N, C-alpha and C positions, 0 to 999 in steps of 0.2 A: 737037567735043571736041578740044581742043589736045593734040597729042602730046607726051609728056613726053621730056625729054633727059637723059641722066646729066650730072651737074654736071662740067664740064671744069676740072680744077684748073690754075692758072697754072704754067707752067714756071719753074724757078729760073733766074735770070739773074744769075749772078755772086755772088760772096762778099758783096758790100753788100747785095744782096737777102736773102740767107740771115741775115746778122746782123740786118737790120731786122725780118724775118718770124718767124725762130725765137726770138729772144731779145728778145720785147716788154718784158721788165723793164727794158732798157737805155733805153727811151723812156717819157715820161710822155703820158697822154691829155690831151685826148680824141683817139679814133681814129675814122677813117672806115673802112667796110667795103671792103676792096680787092676784094671780089668784085663790087660794083656798079660796072660800068665807066663808068656815067654820072654817079657821084656828085657830080662837081662842078657838073652842071647839074640835078641832081635836088632839087628843092625839099623833097621829101617825106622825104628820107634824111637822118637825124641823124647824131650822132656818139655815141660809146659810151665807158665808162669802161675797157674791155678791148678787145683787138682782136677785134671781134666778125665772125669770118670762118671759113670751113672750113680747118682746118689741113691740111697735107700729112704723109704718112708720114715723108718726109724730115726735117721739122721736130720732129715728136715722137721720132723715133728719136735725133736730136742732143740732145734735151733729156734723154732716158733716159741716153745716153752721157756727158753732162756730169755728171749726178748720181753715176754709177757712178765716173768718174774722180775726182772730189771724195772720195768715201768711201774710194777706195783709198788717198788720202793721209791722210785724217782719222781713219780707223780702223786703227791699226797692229796688226800681229800680233807682239808682241814681248813678252817677259819681262823685267821690270826689278827691280832692288833698291829697294824703297820708300823705303829710307834714303838711298841714294846717287843713285838715279835712273838708275843704269848699267845697260845691257842684260846680261842674264844669257844666256850661249850655251852654258855647260857644264851639261848636265842629269844629270850622273852623280852629283851630291851634292846632298842636300837643302839649301834655303836657307830659313831661317824668314821672312825678309822679302821673299821672291818674290811678285810680284804681276803681273797682267796690265796692260800698258802701255794706258792708256785714251786717250792722246795728248791734245793741246791742246784738243780738242772734247769729250773725256771720253766717247768711244765706246768701249764694250767689245764685243769680238766674241761675247759670250756674254748680252748683255742682251737682254730680251724683244723689244725693238724690232728688234734685229738679225735676230730670226727673221723678221720681216715683210720686211725687206730682203733677206735671202738667198731667201726665197719668191719675192719680186719678181724679183730677178736671174734665177733659173730660168725664170720665165714670160718674162721679156724676151728670153732667149736663144732658148726655144722659138718665140717669134713673130717675131722679128727675124733669126734665123740668126747672130747675132753671138756668137761663142765667148767675147769678153771678159766677157760677163755670167756665164757658167758659170764661167770662171776665178776671178772673184771669190769664188764659193762654194767652188771647190775650194780656194783659198788658205785659207780659214777652216778647212775641215775637215781639211786637211792639218796645219795648225797645232795644232788641237785633238789630232790623233792624235799629234802629235810631243811635246806638252808633258804630255799625261795622265799618263804613267807618272811623270814627274818630280814632278808636283804630288800624285800619289798617294802616293808615298814620302814627301814632305814633309808631308802630312798626317798620315800615320801617326806621324811623329816629332814633329811640332809642333802638330797639331790642324788641323781645317778653317776655323775662324772667321778664321784669318789667311791664308787660302789663296784665291788668285784664282780657283780652280776648285772653290770650295765648293759652288756650284749644280750642278756636274756629279757631284760625289762624294757630296754629301749635300743633296738637294734638300729645301726645307722650304716652299714655297709654289708655286702656280701660276706666279707671276711667274719663278721660278727655272727653269722647265723646259718649259711648255707650248707657247708659240710657238716655242722652238728645236727642240723635239721634232718638230713638224710639218715644220719646215724640213729637219731632218736626214732625216726619213723621205722626202721629196719628192726630196732630193738621192740618197739611196740608190737609190730606184726610178729615177731619171733616170741613174744611173751616173756621177754626178759626184762625184769626190772618194773618199778611202778609205772602207771600210765601217765605219761606226760603231755597229753594231748594239748592242754593249754599253752604250753611252751612251743609244741609243734606248731599250732595255729597261728602264734605270734609271728614265728620265724617264717612260715610259709607264706603269710601275707606280706611280709617284707619282700621276699625273693619275687613273688608273683606280681605284686601291685605297687610297691613303694621304691625299690631300687630303681636308681637312674638308668634310662634306657636312651639309645640313640633314636633318631626320628623313625628308623625302619623297624624298631623294636628291639634291636641288640642290646643285651645287658652289657652296661659299660660303667666308666668311672669318669669322675672330674679331676683326675690326677694321674701322672704328674702334670698332663696338660688337659684342658678341657676336652670333653669327648673322646677319651682314651679307651681303648678295647684291649684287655688283657687275656691272654690265653689262661691265665689262672683261673678267670672266672668262669671257664666251662665246668670245672670242677666245683667251684664255690656256688654256683646257681643250678646248673642242669640236673644233676642227680636229684636234688630236692624236689624239683619240678616233677621228675618222672615218679620218684616214691610218693610224692602227693597224689598223682594220679592212681597209682597202685592202692594207696590207702583209701581214697575217696571214690574211686571208679569214675571220677570226672575226667572225660578224655580231653577236655581243654588243657589240662596240665601236660598230658603227652604231647599234644600239638604244639605247646609252647616250647617244650624240651627239644623236639625234632627241629623246630624252627630256629631255636638258638644254634644247634649244631650247624646247621645249613649257612645261617647269617655269619657265625664266627669263622667257618672254614672258608667262605668266599672271600673274607678279608684276610686272613692270617696263613692260609695254606698255600704253599708253592708247590704247583703241580710238576714242576720241572724236576725237582729233587724229592717230592713227597715229604716236606718237612713242614712243621708249624714255625712261623716266626713268633717271637714272644709278644709283640704288641703292634698296634696300629693306631694312628691318631689321624681323626677326621680332618684336622687342619693342616696336616702334614703327611698325606697319604703316600707320597712318594719316597719316604725316607728309607735309608738302608735298613735291611732286615738282619737281625740277630737270632740265630737258631739256638737258642738256649735250650738245654735237655729237658728241663722240667716243664717247659712250655708244651712241648709235644706230649709229655707224660701226662699232664693234667687232662689234656683233651682225650687222649686215649682212653684214660680210666673212665672219664665222664661218658663216652660213647659206649663203653662196655657196660656201664651201669644202666643206661638207658635201654640198650637191647636186652639186658636181663629182665626188664619189667614191661617193656613196650608190648602191647598187643599183637599177636603174629598177623592180624588182618590190617594193621595201622598203614596207611598209604605211605608213610614215610619210612617205613622200616627198611627197604631195600636201598634208599638214599643213604641212611645211616650206615648200613652194613658196607657199602660201597666205599664211603668215606673212611671207615676205620680199616678196611682192607689196604687202601691207599698209604694210610698213615703208617701201619705197620710194615707194609713193604718198604716204605722209605726208612725207618729207623733200623730195621733188620739189617739193611746193607750197610749201616755205619757202624756196626758192633766192632769193637777193637779186637785185636789179637789176645786180650787179657780176658775177654769175655763181658768187660764193662763197656760203658759208653761214656764219651767225652762230655764235659762241661757244655761246651758248645759242639753240639752233634757233628757239624760238618768241619770241625777244625781239630785235626789230630794232635796238634801242639797245645791244646787246652788240656787241663787235667782230667782224669778219670773220676767220674762223679757217681755217688751210690744211689741217690734217691731216684734219679731219672732212669738209671739203669734198672732199679727195681720196678719202676712203672713200666718199663718196656718189657721185661721179663713177664710181669703180670699179664700185660695186654696181649702178648703173644701166646703164652700158655693158656690163658681164659679163652681166647679166640679158638684155639685147637680143641679144647675140652668142650666148647659149645658146638663145635662143627662150623664155625664161621670161616676158618682158613685151614689149609692143607698141613696136616702133621708131617707128612713127608718132607715138605719144603721148610717147615719152621720148627719142628721138634726139636732137633739138635742146637738151634740157636738159643731157645729157651733153657735147655738143659745147661749148655755152657755158660749162659747167663747167671743161672742160679748158683752154679759151682763157684763163679767169681763173687756173687753177693755173700755166699757163706763165709768167704775169707775176712768179710768186713763186719761179721758179728763177733765181737770179742768175748772173752771169758765171762765177764760181767753181764753180757747181754746188751752191751751198748752197740749201735750201730754206727760205724766209722765212715768218713768220707763224704757226708752229705753236705751240700752248699747250703749256708745260711740263707734267711729271708733275702729275697731279692727283688728290687723294683724294675719296672719297665724303663730301661735306660736306652741311651742313644749312642754308646760307643763300645767297642769290643773291650777296652782296657778295664771297664767296671766289671763286666761279665768274667773275664779271665781271672780276675784277682779277688773275687768274692771268696772269702774263707770257707773251710769246711769245718764242721764241729760235731761232737757227739751230742751237743744240745740242740742240734738241728732235728727238730721232731719229725720234719718231713721224711726222714730215712726210715723211721721204725714202722708205721702202719704200711707204708708201700712195701718194705721187705718182708712184712708178714704176708701181705696179699700175694706177693710173689711165690712164697714158701707154699701157701695154702693151694695155689694152682699148680705147682710142682708136684705136690703129693697127688693131686687129682690126675695129673699127666702120668705119674707113675702106676697109677690105679687104672688108668683109661683101657676099657676092654676093648676099644675100637680098633687098636692096632698093636703090634708087638714092637719091642725095641730090640733091634738086632745090632750086635756088635761085630763088625767085620771090616777088614781093611783098616783096622786101628782107629774106627771112628764109629758113630752111631746112626743108625738108620731107623726112622720111624716108618714102619711099613704097616698099611691097612691090613687087616685080617683078610679081606676078601680079595686081596692081590697077592701077587708072587714076584720075586725079583731073582734073577739069576747073577751069579758073580763069575767072571772070567778069572779073577784073581782068588787066592785063598791065604789065609795067614799061614 
Protein backbone atom coordinates (compact mmCIF):
# COMPACT_ATOMS: atom_id res chain seq x y z
CA UNK A 1 0.00 0.00 0.00
CA UNK A 2 1.43 3.34 -1.03
CA UNK A 3 1.69 5.84 1.78
CA UNK A 4 -0.38 8.98 1.31
CA UNK A 5 1.26 12.34 1.56
CA UNK A 6 -0.41 15.63 2.25
CA UNK A 7 -0.52 17.83 -0.80
CA UNK A 8 2.29 20.37 -0.68
CA UNK A 9 1.00 23.67 -2.01
CA UNK A 10 3.50 25.62 -4.11
CA UNK A 11 5.01 28.65 -2.42
CA UNK A 12 4.16 32.02 -3.86
CA UNK A 13 7.08 33.37 -5.79
CA UNK A 14 6.61 37.06 -6.24
CA UNK A 15 3.87 39.38 -7.34
CA UNK A 16 3.77 38.08 -10.91
CA UNK A 17 2.83 34.62 -9.70
CA UNK A 18 0.19 36.04 -7.35
CA UNK A 19 -1.49 37.92 -10.18
CA UNK A 20 -1.43 34.91 -12.48
CA UNK A 21 -2.65 32.44 -9.88
CA UNK A 22 -5.06 34.50 -7.81
CA UNK A 23 -6.72 36.41 -10.60
CA UNK A 24 -7.44 33.84 -13.29
CA UNK A 25 -10.11 36.11 -14.77
CA UNK A 26 -7.27 38.14 -16.25
CA UNK A 27 -6.30 35.26 -18.52
CA UNK A 28 -8.25 33.13 -20.95
CA UNK A 29 -8.13 29.36 -21.11
CA UNK A 30 -7.27 26.74 -21.86
CA UNK A 31 -5.40 26.20 -18.60
CA UNK A 32 -2.97 23.52 -17.56
CA UNK A 33 -2.96 22.15 -14.05
CA UNK A 34 -0.10 23.82 -12.23
CA UNK A 35 -0.02 20.96 -9.72
CA UNK A 36 1.10 18.48 -12.36
CA UNK A 37 4.83 19.15 -12.41
CA UNK A 38 5.24 16.94 -15.48
CA UNK A 39 2.35 18.40 -17.46
CA UNK A 40 4.54 19.36 -20.39
CA UNK A 41 5.69 15.78 -20.88
CA UNK A 42 2.47 14.09 -19.76
CA UNK A 43 0.45 13.04 -22.80
CA UNK A 44 -2.46 12.05 -20.56
CA UNK A 45 -2.80 15.54 -19.07
CA UNK A 46 -5.31 17.73 -20.87
CA UNK A 47 -6.21 21.38 -20.57
CA UNK A 48 -9.14 22.91 -18.74
CA UNK A 49 -11.58 25.82 -19.25
CA UNK A 50 -10.77 27.02 -15.71
CA UNK A 51 -7.61 26.85 -13.57
CA UNK A 52 -8.15 23.25 -12.43
CA UNK A 53 -5.83 23.31 -9.46
CA UNK A 54 -5.72 23.44 -5.69
CA UNK A 55 -6.19 27.06 -4.62
CA UNK A 56 -4.20 28.48 -1.73
CA UNK A 57 -5.54 30.27 1.33
CA UNK A 58 -3.63 33.37 0.22
CA UNK A 59 -5.35 33.37 -3.17
CA UNK A 60 -8.84 32.92 -1.75
CA UNK A 61 -8.30 35.56 0.93
CA UNK A 62 -7.11 38.03 -1.69
CA UNK A 63 -10.22 37.40 -3.76
CA UNK A 64 -12.45 38.07 -0.74
CA UNK A 65 -10.56 41.28 0.00
CA UNK A 66 -10.98 42.42 -3.59
CA UNK A 67 -14.75 42.03 -3.38
CA UNK A 68 -14.82 43.80 -0.03
CA UNK A 69 -12.79 46.74 -1.34
CA UNK A 70 -15.03 47.10 -4.35
CA UNK A 71 -18.23 47.08 -2.30
CA UNK A 72 -16.75 49.63 0.06
CA UNK A 73 -16.69 52.04 -2.88
CA UNK A 74 -19.76 50.87 -4.79
CA UNK A 75 -22.21 50.78 -1.87
CA UNK A 76 -22.08 54.24 -0.27
CA UNK A 77 -23.48 55.08 3.15
CA UNK A 78 -24.87 58.53 2.41
CA UNK A 79 -28.20 60.33 2.46
CA UNK A 80 -28.93 62.53 -0.55
CA UNK A 81 -31.67 64.82 -1.78
CA UNK A 82 -33.41 62.88 -4.54
CA UNK A 83 -34.09 66.09 -6.48
CA UNK A 84 -30.65 67.68 -6.37
CA UNK A 85 -28.43 64.65 -5.77
CA UNK A 86 -26.58 66.57 -3.07
CA UNK A 87 -25.56 64.89 0.16
CA UNK A 88 -27.57 65.67 3.28
CA UNK A 89 -25.45 65.90 6.41
CA UNK A 90 -27.75 67.93 8.66
CA UNK A 91 -30.16 65.45 10.22
CA UNK A 92 -31.84 67.92 12.58
CA UNK A 93 -34.63 68.85 10.15
CA UNK A 94 -36.85 66.45 8.15
CA UNK A 95 -36.40 66.57 4.38
CA UNK A 96 -39.24 65.20 2.24
CA UNK A 97 -36.93 64.26 -0.65
CA UNK A 98 -34.24 62.55 1.47
CA UNK A 99 -33.27 59.08 0.25
CA UNK A 100 -30.45 56.62 0.72
CA UNK A 101 -27.75 57.01 -1.90
CA UNK A 102 -27.64 53.82 -3.96
CA UNK A 103 -24.49 54.86 -5.82
CA UNK A 104 -23.62 54.18 -9.43
CA UNK A 105 -24.13 50.45 -8.97
CA UNK A 106 -27.55 50.97 -7.34
CA UNK A 107 -26.57 49.10 -4.20
CA UNK A 108 -28.58 50.01 -1.12
CA UNK A 109 -27.22 49.27 2.35
CA UNK A 110 -30.65 47.86 3.22
CA UNK A 111 -31.58 45.70 0.23
CA UNK A 112 -31.98 42.03 1.05
CA UNK A 113 -28.89 41.01 -0.92
CA UNK A 114 -26.86 43.26 1.38
CA UNK A 115 -27.94 41.06 4.25
CA UNK A 116 -26.09 38.21 2.54
CA UNK A 117 -23.08 40.49 2.05
CA UNK A 118 -22.98 41.58 5.69
CA UNK A 119 -23.35 37.99 6.92
CA UNK A 120 -20.53 36.94 4.58
CA UNK A 121 -18.32 39.76 5.86
CA UNK A 122 -18.81 38.58 9.43
CA UNK A 123 -17.88 35.03 8.44
CA UNK A 124 -14.85 36.27 6.49
CA UNK A 125 -13.59 38.18 9.52
CA UNK A 126 -14.03 35.16 11.78
CA UNK A 127 -12.18 32.80 9.41
CA UNK A 128 -9.40 35.07 8.13
CA UNK A 129 -8.86 37.22 11.20
CA UNK A 130 -8.96 40.30 8.97
CA UNK A 131 -10.80 43.08 10.82
CA UNK A 132 -11.58 45.01 7.63
CA UNK A 133 -14.43 42.61 6.92
CA UNK A 134 -16.04 43.43 10.27
CA UNK A 135 -15.33 47.11 9.64
CA UNK A 136 -17.57 46.92 6.58
CA UNK A 137 -20.49 45.69 8.70
CA UNK A 138 -19.69 48.18 11.44
CA UNK A 139 -19.89 51.02 8.93
CA UNK A 140 -23.33 49.86 7.80
CA UNK A 141 -24.75 49.47 11.29
CA UNK A 142 -23.32 52.79 12.48
CA UNK A 143 -24.83 54.52 9.46
CA UNK A 144 -28.23 53.00 10.15
CA UNK A 145 -28.08 54.03 13.80
CA UNK A 146 -27.13 57.58 12.79
CA UNK A 147 -29.82 58.19 10.20
CA UNK A 148 -32.71 56.23 11.72
CA UNK A 149 -33.97 59.08 13.98
CA UNK A 150 -33.84 61.49 11.04
CA UNK A 151 -35.81 59.21 8.77
CA UNK A 152 -38.30 58.43 11.54
CA UNK A 153 -39.14 62.11 12.00
CA UNK A 154 -39.19 62.59 8.23
CA UNK A 155 -41.67 59.72 7.93
CA UNK A 156 -43.88 61.17 10.65
CA UNK A 157 -44.08 64.42 8.71
CA UNK A 158 -44.13 63.25 5.10
CA UNK A 159 -45.00 59.53 5.17
CA UNK A 160 -42.93 56.39 4.71
CA UNK A 161 -43.49 55.77 1.00
CA UNK A 162 -41.11 58.57 0.11
CA UNK A 163 -38.67 57.49 2.77
CA UNK A 164 -35.45 55.61 2.10
CA UNK A 165 -35.82 53.69 5.35
CA UNK A 166 -39.40 52.58 4.81
CA UNK A 167 -38.32 48.95 5.08
CA UNK A 168 -37.02 49.62 8.60
CA UNK A 169 -39.87 51.78 9.77
CA UNK A 170 -42.70 49.91 8.08
CA UNK A 171 -41.77 46.49 6.64
CA UNK A 172 -44.34 45.05 4.25
CA UNK A 173 -42.71 41.90 2.94
CA UNK A 174 -39.97 39.39 3.71
CA UNK A 175 -37.77 41.12 1.13
CA UNK A 176 -37.90 44.22 3.33
CA UNK A 177 -36.51 42.65 6.42
CA UNK A 178 -35.72 38.93 6.69
CA UNK A 179 -32.20 38.77 5.27
CA UNK A 180 -31.09 42.00 6.96
CA UNK A 181 -32.69 40.89 10.22
CA UNK A 182 -30.54 37.75 10.31
CA UNK A 183 -27.44 39.81 9.49
CA UNK A 184 -28.11 42.36 12.24
CA UNK A 185 -28.66 39.61 14.81
CA UNK A 186 -25.35 38.02 13.80
CA UNK A 187 -23.59 41.38 14.06
CA UNK A 188 -25.14 42.03 17.46
CA UNK A 189 -24.12 38.65 18.83
CA UNK A 190 -20.60 39.13 17.43
CA UNK A 191 -20.33 42.56 19.05
CA UNK A 192 -19.85 44.31 15.72
CA UNK A 193 -21.32 47.81 15.50
CA UNK A 194 -23.96 49.50 17.66
CA UNK A 195 -26.83 47.57 19.24
CA UNK A 196 -29.78 47.80 16.84
CA UNK A 197 -32.14 45.60 18.83
CA UNK A 198 -35.16 47.90 18.23
CA UNK A 199 -34.73 47.39 14.47
CA UNK A 200 -34.19 43.66 14.99
CA UNK A 201 -37.38 43.45 17.07
CA UNK A 202 -39.41 45.22 14.37
CA UNK A 203 -38.14 42.93 11.64
CA UNK A 204 -38.39 39.73 13.66
CA UNK A 205 -41.96 40.56 14.59
CA UNK A 206 -42.82 40.95 10.91
CA UNK A 207 -41.24 37.64 9.88
CA UNK A 208 -42.69 35.68 12.80
CA UNK A 209 -46.15 37.21 13.08
CA UNK A 210 -47.13 39.54 10.24
CA UNK A 211 -45.88 38.07 6.97
CA UNK A 212 -48.63 36.39 4.95
CA UNK A 213 -48.79 32.62 5.41
CA UNK A 214 -50.80 29.82 3.85
CA UNK A 215 -53.35 27.98 5.96
CA UNK A 216 -50.76 25.38 6.97
CA UNK A 217 -48.40 28.12 8.18
CA UNK A 218 -46.03 28.27 5.19
CA UNK A 219 -44.48 31.69 4.60
CA UNK A 220 -45.84 32.83 1.23
CA UNK A 221 -46.74 35.79 -0.98
CA UNK A 222 -49.84 37.10 -2.66
CA UNK A 223 -47.94 37.58 -5.91
CA UNK A 224 -47.62 36.96 -8.79
CA UNK A 225 -50.75 34.97 -7.97
CA UNK A 226 -52.57 34.68 -4.66
CA UNK A 227 -51.05 32.10 -2.30
CA UNK A 228 -47.71 31.78 -4.09
CA UNK A 229 -44.80 30.01 -2.46
CA UNK A 230 -41.32 31.17 -3.55
CA UNK A 231 -38.13 29.25 -2.84
CA UNK A 232 -36.49 32.65 -2.33
CA UNK A 233 -38.47 33.09 0.87
CA UNK A 234 -36.64 30.22 2.50
CA UNK A 235 -33.68 32.58 2.81
CA UNK A 236 -35.79 35.73 3.31
CA UNK A 237 -37.50 34.26 6.36
CA UNK A 238 -36.06 31.06 7.81
CA UNK A 239 -32.55 32.21 8.90
CA UNK A 240 -34.11 35.21 10.65
CA UNK A 241 -36.34 32.87 12.65
CA UNK A 242 -33.40 30.64 13.55
CA UNK A 243 -31.22 33.58 14.57
CA UNK A 244 -34.06 34.98 16.68
CA UNK A 245 -34.11 31.64 18.47
CA UNK A 246 -30.37 31.87 19.09
CA UNK A 247 -30.61 35.47 20.33
CA UNK A 248 -33.61 35.01 22.61
CA UNK A 249 -33.38 31.35 23.57
CA UNK A 250 -37.05 30.95 22.62
CA UNK A 251 -37.33 27.50 21.03
CA UNK A 252 -40.58 28.49 19.30
CA UNK A 253 -38.47 30.33 16.71
CA UNK A 254 -36.43 27.18 16.08
CA UNK A 255 -39.62 25.14 15.78
CA UNK A 256 -41.00 27.56 13.20
CA UNK A 257 -37.75 27.55 11.20
CA UNK A 258 -37.71 23.76 11.01
CA UNK A 259 -41.41 23.70 10.15
CA UNK A 260 -40.83 26.12 7.27
CA UNK A 261 -38.12 23.88 5.78
CA UNK A 262 -40.43 20.88 5.98
CA UNK A 263 -43.43 22.74 4.52
CA UNK A 264 -41.51 24.39 1.68
CA UNK A 265 -39.67 21.22 0.79
CA UNK A 266 -42.92 19.25 0.65
CA UNK A 267 -44.23 21.59 -2.05
CA UNK A 268 -41.06 22.56 -3.91
CA UNK A 269 -38.63 19.63 -3.78
CA UNK A 270 -38.63 17.01 -6.54
CA UNK A 271 -37.31 13.79 -5.02
CA UNK A 272 -36.82 12.20 -8.43
CA UNK A 273 -34.04 14.63 -9.36
CA UNK A 274 -33.32 16.15 -5.92
CA UNK A 275 -33.88 19.74 -7.06
CA UNK A 276 -36.09 22.58 -5.86
CA UNK A 277 -38.48 24.22 -8.29
CA UNK A 278 -38.68 27.99 -8.08
CA UNK A 279 -42.27 28.34 -6.98
CA UNK A 280 -45.63 26.73 -6.25
CA UNK A 281 -49.12 28.17 -6.32
CA UNK A 282 -52.04 26.86 -4.29
CA UNK A 283 -54.52 27.57 -7.10
CA UNK A 284 -52.40 25.88 -9.76
CA UNK A 285 -50.44 23.14 -7.95
CA UNK A 286 -49.88 20.99 -11.04
CA UNK A 287 -48.16 23.70 -13.09
CA UNK A 288 -44.85 22.78 -14.81
CA UNK A 289 -41.72 23.05 -12.70
CA UNK A 290 -38.81 25.35 -13.48
CA UNK A 291 -35.57 24.46 -11.74
CA UNK A 292 -33.99 27.89 -11.56
CA UNK A 293 -30.55 27.67 -9.96
CA UNK A 294 -30.92 30.37 -7.34
CA UNK A 295 -34.12 28.71 -6.09
CA UNK A 296 -32.22 25.65 -4.89
CA UNK A 297 -29.41 27.91 -3.72
CA UNK A 298 -31.58 30.01 -1.41
CA UNK A 299 -32.97 26.96 0.35
CA UNK A 300 -29.57 25.29 0.64
CA UNK A 301 -28.10 28.35 2.36
CA UNK A 302 -31.17 28.63 4.60
CA UNK A 303 -30.82 25.01 5.72
CA UNK A 304 -27.12 25.53 6.48
CA UNK A 305 -27.95 28.65 8.48
CA UNK A 306 -30.56 26.79 10.51
CA UNK A 307 -28.29 23.84 11.25
CA UNK A 308 -25.54 26.22 12.36
CA UNK A 309 -27.65 27.47 15.29
CA UNK A 310 -30.27 24.76 15.85
CA UNK A 311 -29.83 23.03 19.22
CA UNK A 312 -28.27 19.61 18.84
CA UNK A 313 -31.20 18.05 20.71
CA UNK A 314 -33.90 19.62 18.56
CA UNK A 315 -36.23 16.86 17.30
CA UNK A 316 -36.27 18.31 13.79
CA UNK A 317 -32.51 18.47 13.32
CA UNK A 318 -32.13 15.11 11.58
CA UNK A 319 -34.96 15.93 9.17
CA UNK A 320 -33.25 19.16 8.15
CA UNK A 321 -29.94 17.33 7.75
CA UNK A 322 -31.57 14.68 5.59
CA UNK A 323 -33.17 17.33 3.40
CA UNK A 324 -29.92 19.26 3.02
CA UNK A 325 -28.05 16.11 2.03
CA UNK A 326 -30.65 15.32 -0.61
CA UNK A 327 -30.47 18.85 -2.05
CA UNK A 328 -26.68 18.83 -2.17
CA UNK A 329 -26.68 15.40 -3.79
CA UNK A 330 -29.01 16.77 -6.45
CA UNK A 331 -27.10 19.90 -7.40
CA UNK A 332 -23.70 18.20 -7.22
CA UNK A 333 -24.63 15.89 -10.08
CA UNK A 334 -25.54 18.82 -12.31
CA UNK A 335 -22.20 20.66 -12.06
CA UNK A 336 -20.98 21.49 -15.56
CA UNK A 337 -17.57 20.69 -17.00
CA UNK A 338 -16.61 24.31 -16.39
CA UNK A 339 -17.13 23.98 -12.65
CA UNK A 340 -20.16 26.29 -12.68
CA UNK A 341 -23.86 25.44 -12.75
CA UNK A 342 -26.46 26.45 -15.31
CA UNK A 343 -29.15 29.10 -14.88
CA UNK A 344 -31.71 26.31 -15.16
CA UNK A 345 -29.90 23.61 -13.24
CA UNK A 346 -31.30 20.71 -15.25
CA UNK A 347 -30.90 22.41 -18.67
CA UNK A 348 -27.34 22.47 -20.02
CA UNK A 349 -28.34 24.73 -22.91
CA UNK A 350 -29.09 27.54 -20.45
CA UNK A 351 -26.21 29.84 -19.56
CA UNK A 352 -23.71 29.30 -16.76
CA UNK A 353 -24.71 31.46 -13.79
CA UNK A 354 -22.53 32.76 -10.97
CA UNK A 355 -24.73 33.42 -7.92
CA UNK A 356 -26.35 29.96 -7.85
CA UNK A 357 -22.95 28.36 -8.45
CA UNK A 358 -21.59 30.27 -5.45
CA UNK A 359 -24.49 29.10 -3.31
CA UNK A 360 -23.85 25.49 -4.27
CA UNK A 361 -20.10 25.74 -3.60
CA UNK A 362 -20.85 27.31 -0.24
CA UNK A 363 -23.44 24.70 0.69
CA UNK A 364 -21.23 21.76 -0.28
CA UNK A 365 -18.06 23.13 1.32
CA UNK A 366 -19.85 24.23 4.49
CA UNK A 367 -21.54 20.86 4.87
CA UNK A 368 -18.15 19.13 4.51
CA UNK A 369 -16.56 21.42 7.07
CA UNK A 370 -19.36 20.81 9.55
CA UNK A 371 -19.19 17.04 9.04
CA UNK A 372 -22.67 16.79 7.54
CA UNK A 373 -21.55 15.20 4.25
CA UNK A 374 -18.58 13.16 3.10
CA UNK A 375 -15.44 15.04 2.04
CA UNK A 376 -14.32 12.11 -0.09
CA UNK A 377 -17.44 12.40 -2.23
CA UNK A 378 -17.88 16.15 -2.36
CA UNK A 379 -14.52 17.83 -1.70
CA UNK A 380 -13.28 18.02 -5.27
CA UNK A 381 -16.71 19.27 -6.43
CA UNK A 382 -16.48 22.25 -4.10
CA UNK A 383 -12.86 22.87 -5.09
CA UNK A 384 -13.58 22.87 -8.81
CA UNK A 385 -16.57 25.11 -8.22
CA UNK A 386 -14.46 27.66 -6.37
CA UNK A 387 -11.81 27.63 -9.11
CA UNK A 388 -14.56 28.49 -11.59
CA UNK A 389 -16.05 31.19 -9.34
CA UNK A 390 -12.64 32.85 -8.95
CA UNK A 391 -12.59 33.53 -12.69
CA UNK A 392 -15.78 35.57 -12.25
CA UNK A 393 -14.16 38.07 -9.86
CA UNK A 394 -12.64 40.75 -12.05
CA UNK A 395 -9.73 43.07 -11.35
CA UNK A 396 -11.95 45.67 -9.71
CA UNK A 397 -13.59 43.14 -7.39
CA UNK A 398 -16.83 43.01 -9.34
CA UNK A 399 -18.57 39.65 -9.55
CA UNK A 400 -19.58 38.87 -13.12
CA UNK A 401 -22.22 36.55 -14.51
CA UNK A 402 -24.98 36.79 -11.89
CA UNK A 403 -28.60 36.75 -12.95
CA UNK A 404 -30.53 39.91 -12.08
CA UNK A 405 -33.64 39.86 -9.89
CA UNK A 406 -36.07 37.20 -11.09
CA UNK A 407 -39.74 36.68 -10.32
CA UNK A 408 -41.64 33.40 -10.01
CA UNK A 409 -42.58 32.84 -13.66
CA UNK A 410 -44.46 30.28 -15.71
CA UNK A 411 -42.29 29.69 -18.78
CA UNK A 412 -38.71 28.76 -19.66
CA UNK A 413 -38.21 31.67 -22.06
CA UNK A 414 -38.34 34.15 -19.20
CA UNK A 415 -35.77 32.28 -17.09
CA UNK A 416 -33.44 31.53 -20.00
CA UNK A 417 -33.23 35.16 -21.01
CA UNK A 418 -32.83 36.94 -17.70
CA UNK A 419 -29.72 39.08 -18.16
CA UNK A 420 -26.59 38.97 -16.02
CA UNK A 421 -25.01 42.05 -14.54
CA UNK A 422 -22.26 43.18 -12.19
CA UNK A 423 -25.09 45.21 -10.61
CA UNK A 424 -26.74 41.97 -9.47
CA UNK A 425 -25.69 42.06 -5.82
CA UNK A 426 -26.85 38.45 -5.45
CA UNK A 427 -23.43 37.27 -6.61
CA UNK A 428 -21.29 39.22 -4.15
CA UNK A 429 -22.21 37.92 -0.72
CA UNK A 430 -22.71 34.41 -2.03
CA UNK A 431 -19.28 34.32 -3.68
CA UNK A 432 -17.75 35.56 -0.43
CA UNK A 433 -19.54 32.81 1.49
CA UNK A 434 -18.14 30.25 -0.94
CA UNK A 435 -14.62 31.65 -0.52
CA UNK A 436 -14.82 31.60 3.26
CA UNK A 437 -15.80 27.94 3.23
CA UNK A 438 -13.05 27.17 0.72
CA UNK A 439 -10.52 28.59 3.18
CA UNK A 440 -11.97 26.39 5.91
CA UNK A 441 -11.82 23.42 3.55
CA UNK A 442 -8.15 24.01 2.76
CA UNK A 443 -7.37 24.25 6.47
CA UNK A 444 -9.64 21.42 7.59
CA UNK A 445 -7.58 19.03 9.75
CA UNK A 446 -9.99 16.12 9.28
CA UNK A 447 -8.60 15.06 5.91
CA UNK A 448 -5.69 15.38 3.54
CA UNK A 449 -6.00 16.63 -0.03
CA UNK A 450 -4.13 14.14 -2.13
CA UNK A 451 -3.22 14.90 -5.75
CA UNK A 452 -3.03 11.66 -7.74
CA UNK A 453 -4.08 10.50 -11.19
CA UNK A 454 -4.27 14.15 -12.26
CA UNK A 455 -7.10 14.98 -9.89
CA UNK A 456 -7.83 15.61 -6.21
CA UNK A 457 -8.83 13.17 -3.51
CA UNK A 458 -10.13 14.33 -0.12
CA UNK A 459 -9.04 11.50 2.14
CA UNK A 460 -10.03 11.27 5.83
CA UNK A 461 -6.96 11.14 8.03
CA UNK A 462 -8.18 8.01 9.73
CA UNK A 463 -8.41 6.04 6.48
CA UNK A 464 -6.01 4.93 3.78
CA UNK A 465 -6.30 4.51 0.05
CA UNK A 466 -4.19 2.47 -2.29
CA UNK A 467 -3.66 3.28 -5.95
CA UNK A 468 -2.96 0.81 -8.71
CA UNK A 469 -1.84 3.58 -11.00
CA UNK A 470 0.78 6.21 -10.42
CA UNK A 471 1.71 9.43 -12.14
